[in-house]
N, C-alpha and C positions, 0 to 999 in steps of 0.2 A: 810088794810094792814099796819102794824108798819115797817115805813122805817124812822129811828131817826139816821141817821150816817152823822155825822158831817167829811165833809173829809179834811175840813182846819185846824181842832183840830189836826186830825192823822198828818197830816204835820207838822205843829204846833211842835208838839210833837215829832218828827222827828227830825225835828231841834236840838231843845235843846239838843237831845240826843247825835247827829252829832258835835255840837261845845264842848261837854261835853267830848268826846273822843278826839278831835282833840287839845283842851286842855290839856290831859293826854298824849298825844302822845307826848314823849320826843325829838323825830325824827325832830320837828319842834319848832322853837325858834320864837314865837310867842312876840312881842312887848305889853308892858302893853297899849299903843292905840291899837293895833291890836285887841286885846281882848276884851279891851272897847266895840267896833265897834260892834264886832261880838255878846256879849251879848247885846248890844243894839238892833240889828237885831230879838234877839228871843223874842221882845217884841212884833213881828209883827204878828199878827193873820190870815192874810190872803195871800195865796199863791202867788198872782201875787206882792204884799210888799216886801215877804222873798225873791222872784228870784230876782227884782229890785235891793234890798238893797245889794244882795250878789252882782252882777254886780259892782255897787257903788262902793264897797268895794276891791272888784279886783282893779277897774282902781287908785283907793285912795292909796293902799297900798302894790300889789302885781308889782313885776319887776322881770327880766329875770335874775337877779344874783343869786336870789334864787330858783333854779329849782325846787328841792322837794317841794317847800312850794307852788309855782307857778303850778304843776302839780295835787297837792290836792285839792287847790282853784278850780281850773279848772273843776274837776272831781264830786266837791261838788256843783258847779254853775250848772253843766249838769244836778246833781242829781234834782236840785229843779225847772230847766226849764221844764224837766220830769214832775214834780209834778204839775206846774203852768198849763203846756198845758192839764195834765188828769183831774185836777180841773174842766177846760173848759168843756172838752167833756163829763165829768161826769154829770155836772150839765145839759147840754145836752139832755142826754142819758134818765135820770130819771124826763124829763119833758117831754117826748116823747111819743109817743102812741106806741111802743113797750115796753113800760116800764107801762104804765097807762092801755093798752088793753090786756096784753099778761096773760095770766093765769098759767104760770111757775111762781115758788116759786120765794123767794127772790134771793136766792145763786143762782139760776140758769140763774138768770138775770146778778148778777155779774159776775158770768161765761161768758156769753154772751158779754157785755162790756169788760173785759180783752181777752177774745178770738181774737175779734175783736182789739183789740191793738197789741198784739204779733203779728197777722198777717202781720198788716202794716207795722210796725217793722221790721220785718222777710223780705217782698220782698223788701222793701228799702235796707235790708242791700245785700239781694243778688244783687242786681242792683250795689250795690258799689264794691262789688266782681268782677263782671265782669266789670265795669266799669273802675276799675285799674289793669287789664289784671292778677290776681293774678296767674291763671292757669299757665300763660307764667313766672311768678316768681318763683314758686314751686306747681307744680302739686299734690304732696302728699300731702300739707299742704291747696291745693285750695279744693281738693276733700274732705276733711274732714270737712272743711267748709261749703261747699255745702252742703252734705251729712246730716249735723244737720239741716243747715235751709230748706232742702226739706221735712226733718221729721217735723220741726217745723209747715212748713204750710199745710203739706199732713193731721196730724193728727186732728182730730175734738177733742177729747178730750182734754179738759186742764190738767188733770194730766199728760197726754203725752207728749203734749207741754212742760211744766214744766221742764219733764225729760229730754229733748232736751235740753232747753236753761241751765239748769245745766251743761249736757254734755258740752256747748258753754264755760260758766264759766271757766270750769274746764283747758279747751282747752288755753284759751286763758289768763288766770290769771296769767304765767307766762311771765312777756314782754319779759324777756332774751331769751325763746323758740321762740318766734315770731321773735325777731331779728335775730337770729340763722337760723331759717327758711327762710328768706329773704338775708341774708346776702351775699354782692359781685352781685345782680341782681338787675336789676330793675334802674331807677332812683330813687335816693335817696328821692328828694322832693315829688315823688309821693308815695312812701315807706311810708312816716311820714306823710303824709295824709292819706292813708290807714290805719295806726297805730291809729293816732287820733279817726277815724271812728270808730275803732274797738274798741277802750278804752270806746268811748261815749255809742254803743250799749250795750256794757258790762255794765256799769252802770245803763242804761235804763234799762236792765233785771231784775238787781239787786235792783233797786228801786220799779221795778213793783213788786218783788215778796214781799217784805218789806210790800207793800202798800196792796197785797192782801190778803198776811196773817192776818194784822192787821183788815181789811172788815171784814175776816169771823169770827173772833175772838167778835168783835162788834156785828154781826147776832148773835153767839151763845149765846152771855153774854143778847139779848132782848128775 
């Protein structure tokens, strides 16, 4: 079987693209030193190194005085934490008996890997929804979220899971909508934690979709 997908190369390419987009975004005023350090990280090839160096960058350069940049770098760091954890699980999976002995074609095995990931993250988020009593804050918003994630977990086909993920991303992409849905209800610090978890799962799913798309393109080219 021809299996020649370098996931670290894919992640490294993502980082270069993300940093370029950050530099071009006029909303963020990056200093010369900040730009130099972000460019320096792009020379890293290993996903663990990229994630660790992003953490170091955050601790060195980011303060609460620049909320927008702080939020953006938090999301970027979460994205590369996902990639780092995925690279670990990827190597385990493709060295396992499931991969080596299963007769399904390569694309099907890729789907098995990502389907498992999707289910794990979705079940975790369902626990978060219930743990924060979102149903008591806003029943309508809770039912929308729960319906989407129940659909993600119950659907066995990855295409159907992705459709539900897209529905979730579309629902929560407008932070103001989420704030208005929870306005005046519940303990503020708990809502902030819930919103943080919601943003993180959104970033994870967006990153997962990027990675899956790139991997499938690599397979087609091979």
